[in-house]
C-alpha positions in Angstrom: 22.0 -46.9 -27.2 21.9 -50.3 -25.6 23.2 -51.9 -22.3 21.8 -55.4 -22.3 23.6 -58.7 -22.8 22.4 -61.6 -24.9 18.6 -61.0 -24.4 17.2 -57.5 -24.4 14.7 -56.4 -21.8 11.9 -53.8 -21.8 14.3 -51.2 -20.5 17.6 -52.4 -22.1 18.4 -52.7 -25.7 21.2 -54.8 -27.3 24.7 -53.3 -27.2 25.5 -50.1 -29.0 27.3 -46.8 -28.2 27.4 -43.6 -30.3 30.5 -41.4 -30.0 30.6 -37.9 -31.2 34.2 -36.6 -31.5 35.2 -33.6 -33.5 33.7 -33.9 -37.0 32.8 -37.6 -36.8 30.0 -39.7 -35.5 31.1 -43.2 -34.7 29.0 -46.3 -33.7 30.5 -49.0 -31.5 28.6 -52.3 -31.9 25.2 -52.5 -33.5 22.8 -54.8 -31.7 19.2 -55.4 -32.7 17.0 -52.3 -32.5 20.0 -49.9 -32.6 18.5 -47.7 -35.4 15.3 -47.1 -33.4 17.4 -46.2 -30.4 19.4 -43.7 -32.5 16.2 -42.0 -33.6 15.0 -41.9 -30.0 18.3 -40.2 -29.1 17.8 -37.7 -32.0 21.1 -38.8 -33.7 20.9 -38.8 -37.5 21.9 -42.2 -38.9 23.0 -40.4 -42.0 25.8 -38.7 -40.0 27.3 -42.0 -39.0 30.8 -42.2 -40.5 32.2 -45.5 -39.1 30.9 -48.6 -37.3 33.3 -50.6 -35.1 32.2 -54.1 -34.2 33.8 -55.8 -31.1 32.9 -59.3 -32.1 30.4 -61.3 -34.1 27.9 -62.5 -31.6 24.3 -61.6 -32.5 23.6 -59.2 -29.7 26.4 -57.0 -31.1 25.7 -57.2 -34.9 22.0 -57.9 -35.5 21.2 -54.2 -36.0 23.6 -54.0 -39.0 21.2 -55.2 -41.7 18.5 -52.7 -40.7 20.9 -49.7 -40.5 22.6 -50.6 -43.8 19.2 -50.9 -45.6 17.7 -47.8 -44.0 20.7 -45.7 -45.1 20.1 -46.9 -48.7 16.4 -46.0 -48.5 17.4 -42.5 -47.2 19.6 -42.0 -50.3 23.0 -42.1 -48.7 25.8 -41.8 -51.3 29.0 -41.4 -49.2 30.9 -44.5 -48.1 30.3 -46.2 -44.7 33.3 -47.7 -43.0 32.8 -50.9 -41.0 35.6 -52.3 -38.8 35.7 -55.6 -37.0 37.4 -58.9 -36.5 38.1 -61.5 -39.2 34.8 -62.7 -40.6 33.2 -59.2 -40.7 33.7 -59.1 -44.5 31.8 -62.3 -45.0 29.0 -61.0 -42.7 28.6 -57.8 -44.7 28.5 -59.8 -48.0 25.6 -61.8 -46.6 23.9 -58.6 -45.4 24.2 -57.1 -48.9 22.5 -60.1 -50.4 19.7 -60.2 -47.7 16.3 -59.2 -49.1 15.4 -57.2 -52.2 17.0 -53.8 -52.2 19.9 -51.8 -53.7 22.7 -50.3 -51.7 23.3 -46.8 -53.1 26.7 -46.3 -51.3 29.9 -48.1 -50.8 30.4 -50.3 -47.8 34.2 -50.2 -46.9 34.9 -53.2 -44.7 38.1 -53.4 -42.7 39.1 -56.6 -41.0 41.4 -56.1 -38.0 44.6 -58.0 -37.9 47.0 -58.2 -34.9 46.7 -58.0 -31.2 47.3 -54.2 -30.6 47.0 -52.0 -33.7 46.0 -48.5 -34.7 43.1 -48.9 -37.1 42.1 -45.2 -37.7 43.9 -41.9 -37.4 43.3 -38.3 -38.3 44.7 -35.0 -37.0 42.6 -34.9 -33.9 42.2 -38.4 -32.7 43.1 -42.1 -33.3 41.4 -45.4 -32.6 43.3 -48.4 -31.5 42.1 -52.0 -31.2 43.4 -54.6 -28.8 42.4 -58.3 -28.7 40.7 -59.4 -25.6 39.6 -62.9 -24.5 36.0 -64.1 -25.2 34.5 -67.3 -26.6 35.2 -65.9 -30.0 37.6 -63.2 -31.2 36.8 -59.9 -29.5 38.5 -56.5 -29.8 38.4 -53.7 -27.3 38.7 -50.2 -28.7 40.6 -47.1 -27.4 39.9 -43.6 -28.6 42.7 -41.2 -28.0 42.5 -37.5 -28.6 45.6 -36.0 -30.2 46.5 -32.6 -28.7 49.0 -30.5 -30.5 51.9 -29.1 -28.4 51.3 -25.5 -27.3 52.9 -23.0 -29.8 55.3 -20.7 -28.0 54.5 -17.5 -29.8 56.9 -15.3 -27.8 59.7 -17.7 -28.4 59.1 -17.8 -32.1 59.2 -14.0 -32.3 62.3 -13.9 -30.2 63.9 -16.2 -32.8 62.9 -13.8 -35.6 59.8 -15.6 -36.9 57.2 -12.9 -38.0 53.6 -13.6 -37.0 51.7 -15.1 -40.0 52.0 -18.2 -42.3 55.4 -19.2 -40.9 53.8 -19.8 -37.5 51.4 -22.3 -39.1 54.3 -24.1 -40.8 56.1 -24.5 -37.5 52.9 -25.7 -35.7 52.5 -28.3 -38.4 56.0 -29.6 -37.7 57.8 -28.0 -40.6 61.1 -26.1 -40.2 61.4 -22.5 -41.6 64.3 -20.4 -42.8 64.8 -17.0 -41.3 67.7 -14.8 -42.5 69.5 -17.9 -43.6 69.0 -19.7 -40.3 66.8 -22.8 -39.9 64.2 -22.6 -37.1 63.0 -26.1 -36.0 59.5 -26.8 -34.7 60.8 -28.2 -31.5 62.4 -24.8 -30.7 58.9 -23.2 -30.6 56.7 -26.0 -29.4 56.0 -26.9 -25.8 56.0 -30.4 -24.4 53.4 -33.0 -25.7 49.9 -32.6 -24.2 47.6 -35.5 -23.2 44.1 -35.5 -24.6 40.9 -37.3 -23.7 41.1 -41.1 -23.8 38.3 -43.6 -23.7 38.2 -47.4 -23.8 35.3 -49.8 -24.6 35.9 -53.4 -23.7 33.3 -55.4 -25.8 32.8 -58.9 -24.2 35.8 -60.3 -22.3 36.9 -62.1 -19.3 39.1 -60.0 -16.9 42.4 -59.3 -18.7 45.8 -58.0 -17.4 46.4 -56.4 -20.7 43.2 -54.3 -20.2 45.0 -52.6 -17.3 47.7 -51.6 -19.7 45.3 -50.7 -22.5 43.1 -48.5 -20.2 46.0 -46.9 -18.2 45.0 -43.4 -17.1 42.0 -43.1 -19.4 39.2 -40.7 -18.7 36.5 -43.3 -19.2 36.6 -47.1 -19.2 33.4 -48.7 -20.5 33.7 -52.3 -19.4 31.3 -55.2 -19.6 30.0 -56.5 -16.3 27.4 -59.1 -17.1 27.1 -60.8 -13.7 27.5 -60.2 -10.0 29.9 -62.0 -7.7 27.6 -65.0 -7.1 27.9 -66.0 -10.8 31.7 -65.6 -11.2 32.2 -69.1 -12.4 29.5 -68.8 -15.0 30.9 -65.4 -16.1 34.4 -66.9 -16.8 32.8 -70.0 -18.4 30.9 -67.8 -20.8 33.7 -65.4 -21.5 32.4 -62.5 -19.3 33.4 -60.3 -16.4 31.8 -59.7 -13.0 31.4 -56.1 -11.7 34.0 -56.6 -9.0 36.7 -57.6 -11.4 35.9 -54.7 -13.8 36.3 -52.4 -10.8 39.7 -53.9 -9.9 40.8 -53.3 -13.5 39.7 -49.7 -13.3 41.5 -49.2 -10.0 44.7 -50.7 -11.2 44.6 -48.8 -14.4 44.0 -45.5 -12.6 41.0 -44.6 -14.8 38.9 -41.5 -14.0 35.5 -43.0 -14.5 34.2 -46.6 -14.8 31.0 -47.2 -16.8 29.7 -50.8 -16.5 27.4 -52.3 -19.1 26.1 -55.5 -20.8 23.7 -56.6 -17.9 22.4 -60.1 -17.9 18.6 -60.3 -18.2 18.5 -62.3 -15.0 18.7 -58.9 -13.2 15.8 -56.5 -13.0 18.1 -53.8 -11.6 21.9 -53.1 -11.9 22.0 -52.0 -8.3 23.7 -55.1 -6.9 26.5 -55.0 -9.6 27.1 -51.3 -9.1 27.3 -51.7 -5.3 29.8 -54.5 -5.6 32.0 -52.4 -8.0 31.8 -49.2 -6.0 33.1 -51.0 -2.9 36.4 -51.3 -4.9 36.3 -48.3 -7.2 34.1 -45.5 -6.1 33.8 -43.7 -9.5 31.6 -46.4 -11.0 28.1 -46.2 -12.5 26.1 -48.9 -14.3 25.0 -47.6 -17.7 21.3 -47.2 -18.6 20.0 -46.9 -22.2 20.2 -43.4 -23.5 22.7 -42.3 -20.9 24.9 -39.4 -22.1 28.6 -39.1 -21.1 30.4 -35.8 -21.7 34.2 -36.1 -21.5 36.4 -33.1 -21.6 40.1 -32.8 -20.8 41.0 -31.8 -17.2 37.3 -31.8 -16.2 35.2 -34.3 -14.2 33.3 -36.7 -16.4 29.7 -35.6 -16.7 27.0 -38.3 -16.7 23.4 -37.6 -17.7 20.8 -40.3 -17.2 18.3 -39.3 -19.9 15.6 -41.6 -18.5 15.1 -39.3 -15.5 17.4 -36.4 -16.4 19.6 -37.0 -13.4 23.3 -35.8 -13.4 
């Protein structure tokens, strides 16, 4: 939804990413103008289940008041979950008291504690947060698909388990009794399977722990605010240059690197992308409205919606 840094441009909005995974629609960061970008992308704001904020700088949060108010005007009744670093609760309290309107739904605010923690989990995926290093507290987020082990149907039948409800119990991890004998799930389940994994950095200087956090992920979305010539400025302001983001991607063995958070001093991301690709070939610099399709055991598909290029 947005790929600019502190100051938006005519072609780049403030930071925001929409993730659709299974039955949930999730928003990462919510910069100014995000709700208009969402409408442009034909994503219903009413379908947003959760919002994850990396840090409390304005270019990542100033879209929150508008979305929160608009959802109330639209008649939302189900809760909205908002996750973020310490201070997010106070921010949402101020937003609720901003202007004259009534919120018709519950805002469930979750302040993240710890350096590396699972903050959300359901049957199909989990979301983990890891503290990075910026000028204020910033969390990177990792989305991990949970793939159930393959059910060995023939092995279950061989052990005397009849097809039907008992198959489901075993698949869910529960033992069953057949003719007085206990059949354990591990007897009829294959080895663990790896699902899709994606990491979003938020704002950060280059971090060794990002290599660990993003190890073998399908997609790493990493900030790259500046090119090589502004490396000192990048570190001073708590940011990363494109080359260093590429080194992280290479060392972490990621499948695809997506760079974002471009400084408004650049009219084009071409220089940053070129510097990164010299180190890690599978790199693109994100554009607003870019769509990324990630499926297990398939190449990452990138669609630039501005000119429909793949």
